[in-house]
N, C-alpha and C positions, 0 to 999 in steps of 0.2 A: 532247258526252255526258259526264256526270260519271263520274269514275273511282271504283272501289271500293278499299278499303284493300288494299295489297299485302302487308301483314304484320300480325301481332298480338302483343301482349305477353302472356306467360304466366308463371305462377309455377312454379318448378322447384326441386327439392331437389338441389343440386349437391354432389358430393363432390370435394374437393381434398386429395390425399394422405391419403385415408381420413376426412377431417373433413367432416361434412355442414353445408351452409349454405343457407338458403332465399334464392333470388335471383329476379330478374325476367329473363326471356330473351325474345328476339324470334324468332318463327318465321314462315316464309313462309305466305301465305294460299293455300288450296286451294279452288277454286270451280268447280262444274260449269256449263257453258253448253250448252244443247240447241238445235241448229239445226233450223229448219223451212225447207225449200226448196219454194216453190210449194205451201204448205200441207201438205207431207208431212214427217214427222219424218225427218231425215237422219242426224244424228250428235250425240253428246254429247261435248264436249271438257272435260276436267278441266284447269284452267289457273290461272295467276296473273291476277286480274281487272283487268288493265290493257291498254290498246291493243287492245281487243276488236274494233274495226272492222278494224284491220290483220290481226289473227289470223284473223278470219272470211273476209275477202277472200282472204288467202293460202292458207288451208285449201281453200277452194272451187276456187281455181286449181290447187293442187297435186293435188286429186282429179279434175281435168278437168271440173268442173261449169261453170266459166267459163274463157275465155281472156283476157279483159280486164275491167277494172272496169265498162266501159260495158255489159257483158252483164247487169248487175244493174239492174233497174228501181227497186227500193226495198229498203232495208235498215234495220231498226229493232230496238231492244233493249227488253226488259222486264227491267230489272235486278233488280227485286224478286222475280221468279219465275225468273230465270236462263234466259231464253229469247231467241233471236235469230230474227227472221223475215226471210227473203230471198225476194224476188219477182224472178224472172228475166224478161228481155225475152221469151224463149221460154217459153211456158206449158206445155210438155210435162212430164209427170211425171218426177221424178228418183228412181230407186230405188237405195238404198244398195248392194244386193246386186250391181248391175251394175258398181259402182265398186270394191268390195272383193274381188271374185272372184279367186282365185289362179290364175295361168296358169303353165304350164310350156312354155317355148319357147326359141328362140335369141334372145339379148338384143340389142336394137338392130340387128337384121338381121345379126348376126355368127353364126358357126357354133357358138360355144361355148354350151352349155346353161346356162340360168339360170332364175330364177323372177321374175315380176313381176306386178303387179296390172293390171287392165284400165285403170285410170286412168293408170298409169305409161307404158303403151304409147302413150298419146296425148300425154303432157306431158313426159316425160323424153327429151330429144333431145341428141345429142352437141354439145359446145361446142368452140369453137376460139378461140385467142388467142395473140398473140405476146408477151404479158406475161411478164416475168421478175422474179425477186426474188433477193436475196442471202440466205444463211443468217442474217446479222445482221438484215436487215429482217424476216425471219420471226420471229425472237426478239423484236424490238422491238414488232411488231404484237401478238404474244401477250401481252406485258407490258401493252400498252394495253388489251387486252380485259379483263384481270383488274382493271384500275383503273377501268373504266367503270361497273361495277355496284355501286352502294351497297347494293342489296338483297342481293347475294351476300355482301358484307362483313358485313352485319348478321345474316344468317340462315344462310349456308352451304348453303341449301336450294334453289337455283335454278341453271339452266343459263344461260349467257351466249352471245350470238351477235352478231356485228357485220359490217357490209359496208363495205369500204374500196376506194378507188381512188386510186392514186398518193399514198399516205400520208394521204389525206383521208377522214375518217369520213363515210359516207353515212347510216348509221343504226345503232342498237344497241338490243337488247332483251334482257330477262331473263324467264324463265318456269320454273315447276316442271317443265313438260314440255319435253323437248329439241326435239320436233317443233314445239311451239307457238312457241318462240323463233324457229325458222327460218321458220315460216309468217308470223310478224309481219314479218320482213324481206321476204318475198315480197309480202305485202300492201302494205307501205310502198312498194315499187317500183311496184306497179300503181297505187296511189292517187296517187302523186306523179310518175309518168312517169320514173322512174329507169331509165336505160339500164344493163342488167346486164353489158354487154360489158366485158372487161378489169377485172373486179372480183375482190376477194379476200374469201372468206367465212371468218371466224374463228369458231371454235366451241370451247366448253369441254369438251364431252363426248366419248364414244367415237365413232369413225368407223364407223358401222354402214352396212349397205346402204341403209337408209331415209334416213340423213343424206346419203349420196352422191346418191341420187335427188332429194332436196330441193335440193341444190346445183345439179344439172343443170336442174331445173325453174326455179330462180331465174335461172340462166344464168352462174354463176360458174365460172371455169376453175381457180382455186386454192382448195383447202380446207385450212385450217390448224387443227390441234388440239393440245392438250397431252396428249391421251390416245391409246389404241391403236386400230388398225383391226381389222376382221375380214377373213377371206379373201374372202367374197362381196363386201364393200364394195370391196376392191381390184380384183376382177375387173370390177365395174361401173365403177369409176373409170377403169380402163384403156380400157374400151370407150366410155365417154362423154367421153373427152378431158379428164378432170379430174386435175390434179396433187394428190395426197393427201400431206400432210406431217403426221406425227404425233410424239408424244413430244417436243413443243417445251417443254423444261424446262431452265432454266439455260443452259448452253453446248452443249446437245445437241439434235439433231432427226434424224428419219428421213424420207427422201423415198422414197415407195413407187411412185409411178406418174408417167409423163410427166416424168421427172427433168430434161429439158432446160430447163424453166422456172426451175430453181433454179441460179443462177450457181455455177460450180465443178464442175458434174456432167459436164463434157466429157471427163473422164479415162476414162469408161466406154466 
């Protein structure tokens, strides 16, 4: 499948020390993709128009529509109209409201109250891993993430995400939508049979509850970010068995949950 442009050149009036100058700038492309599942309109994703197959497969898995790629009988795109058509092996109707309905309950079978969506209850399961990292390894991996995305260097307008195991990059994607970047990783794993156990998920954005849920659905036990977490994200990370590490900048980082996976935390 051909790829659409991921960026565009625009004219801009730039001010430098109060002096205006007309320049050419590069901005990230923003493109809507509407998904039809079994001939029913399911969702519209606003995305960077690259790796659309990975994103679509990952999104459907994250939403609980599919469990594996083989659940899809056919998948094709109409790029001119911005449409994706998905035919499932099971021909039952798929209603978006059933997947996006908000629930209030105890999370993951624990006693603590939290919120989740119906799809999360089916797909976000606790992860376990004996994997450990040193603080220095966390910093080096975050440096690699920043180096991976040429689109981010050109535009500054996308989120970056990558999946590593034992210092080896398994995949990396960029997107204007933080969820899309993670769905592309999820889809890549399903399309290529990548075992998510003992993997490290690197992410450029804030650690929100949705990001933690995406990590659990992918199956990664370590989530590294240069940004801050939210309180709900940390409650979910604790319950889902995920080590959340934030504010990885320069020589500093904060380990918020399941700290035993980061070497040097045994003083607690």
